N, C-alpha and C positions, 0 to 999 in steps of 0.2 A: 530173098535169101532167108532161111529159117535158122534160128538159134535155139538150142535147148537150154534148159535151166542149168544143167551141169556146166556147159561151156561158159555161161554168164558168171556163175559163181567162181569158176576157176580164174576167169579174167579179172574179176574184182580182187581176188586174193593176191594175184601176181602184182596188180597195181599198188595195193597197200604195202606189200613188202618192198617194192621199189622206192616208194616215198620214204619209208623208214630208213632205208640204206642211204638215200640221198641226204636226209636230214642229219644223220650222224656224221656224214663226210664233211659237211660244211659248218658244223657247230664249233665255235671258238672255245679253246680250253680256258679254265678259270685263271685269272691273273696271279702271278707269283707274288708273295708278300715282299714288301720293300723295307720294312723296319723290324724292330724286335717284336716278338710275340706279345700280344695283349696279356696283361696280368689276369690271373683268375679272379673271378668275382669274389668279394669278401665283404663282411660287415665292418671290418676294421678301417679307420680313417687312413687315407693315403697321403695326407699332408698335415702340417701343423695347424692347430685351430687358429682362426682369425681373431685377433684381439678386439674387444669391444671398443667402440669409439668413445673418446673422452668428452665429446660435446656433440650437440645436435648439429647436423649439416648447416653450414653458414654462420654458426655462432662462434664468436671469439671468446675464449676463456679469459677472465680478468687476471692480471698479474698477482702473484701471492702477496699478501699484506706483509709489510715490514713489521718486525716485532717492536712493541712500544718501548721507548728508552726510559720510561718512568720507573723509578725505584719504589716499589710498594711500601717497603719498610724504611724509607728514608727519614733521617733526622739531621738537624743542623745544630752544631755547637759553635757559639760565637764567644770568643774570649777577648774582651775589650782591651785589657792591658796589653795583650800580645798582638793586638790588631790582626787576629786570624779568624777565619771561618773554616770549619771542618764539616764536610758532608759525609755521613755514614750511611751504609746499608746494613741495618742492624748494628752489629758491633764491628763491622769491617769499614775501615777508612777508605773512602772513594776519592776524595779530593780535598785539598787544603789550599786556601788562597788568602791573599792580603785584603784588608778592608780599611776604609776610612769611617770615622764616626761623626757625631754631632760636634758643633764648634765648641761645646763645653763637654769634653769627653769623660771627665771624671765624675763618678757618682750616678745614682739611679735617677731616672726622670721623675719629677714631682708634679709639674704642671705645664700647661701650654706655654711655649715660647722660651723655656729655660735652656734650650740647645743641647739637652742631654739625651743620650740613647738609653732606652729603658733596659732594666735587668729583670730576669725572671723566666718563667716557663710560658711559652705561647704556642701558637700554631699558625700555619699558612692559611689565610682565609680567602685569598684571591690571587690571580696571576694576570697581569696587565700587559698584553703585547703591544699596546700603543702608548706606553709610558713616555713622559717628557724626558726621562732619563734612560732611554733605550728600551729596557725591559724591567719589570719589577714584580716582586712577590710581597704581598701584604702580610704584616705581622699583627697578631690580634691584641695589640695594646690599645686601651687599658684592659687588664685582666682582673680576676677576682681579688687578688691581693691589692692591686692598685685601687680598686673600687673601695675596699675596706679602709685603706689608709685615707683616701680622699673623703670618705664619709666622716671619719673621725676628725679630720682636719677642717671640715666645713667647706671643702671645695666642690662637693656634689651633694645633692639631696637624696632622699630615699628612693624616689622614682628613678633617678639616674642610676643609683646603685643597683636597683632591681633589674633595670634594662641591661646593664653590663653583665650581671650574673646570669641572666637568662640567655644572652647571646653566647656566653662562654659554654653553658651547658648544651646548647644546640649547635655549637661549632659554627656560629654565624659571625659576620663582621660585627664588632662591638660598636657602640655609639662613640663617635669621634668628635662630637661638637661640645663636649663638656670642658670644664676648666682643667681637667687632667690632660687634655691634649689627645692626639691620635695621629692617624695617617702616617704610621711608621712603616717604612718599606725597606726591603733589600733591593737595590737598584744599581744601574750602571753609571758610567761617566767618570770613573777613576777612583783609585784607592790611595792616591799619593799623599793625601792630607785629611784632616778632620774638618770637613767643609759643609756638612749637611746641617739641617735643622733638628736632627735626632735620628735620621735614617742610617742604614748601613750601606756604604758605597763600595762597589766592586769595579774592577775593570770589565769592559764590555764582554770580552771572551768568557770570563768567569761567570758573569751573571747569565749569559746565554746557556751555558752548560747547566747551571742550577735550574733555569726556567724549563729546560727540556727534561730534567731528571726528577725534580722534586714535585710530588703530587700535592693537591689541596689536602689540608688536614695534617700535613707533616709537622712533627714536633720541632719547635725552635727554642733552644735554651741559650739565654744570654747571660754570661757570667761577668763579674767586674773585671 
């Protein structure tokens, strides 16, 4: 059997058309959308910005520090006759409490062993959390006036006088081993009587508050 080129071309064309018709008949339509239409593209943010982390992953931030209870401008006024101690912050009264004095409460301290509580202007030179009398704050007796009086009275020599004056200028603990005496503290164990060797005795709750609030170097004025 013989086929001419025309018949072959016509046959190929009919076959191609048939394939196209069959492909269109069996092609599935695109799926219908099931949700809201997608928003148009934009450069604007679509959500709130994410906050920066406050710590590195796995790191626990320390708790905030508690404010210091110390009163930077604290000063103490002790009135021996009234058996009172007043704590001031500048000119503002913070606390007032009862005190006990040395076993010889009248008059200024002159020398070691006289049982008197000193009078004058001093400063807190130490704070002892392991005091035998609960807690204590050291008072800088003997001071300059005490040293001058002791030198004139022959209780101390020039070297001891110079050491007391130098300690006062440098706000250090003064020498306490001279005939003028020393180791004068504000401490606890009760204010009910004059029972100390020259120290100022407070009730324990009161001295604890002073210990927490009064800084080293605070002024201490002791009046008759």
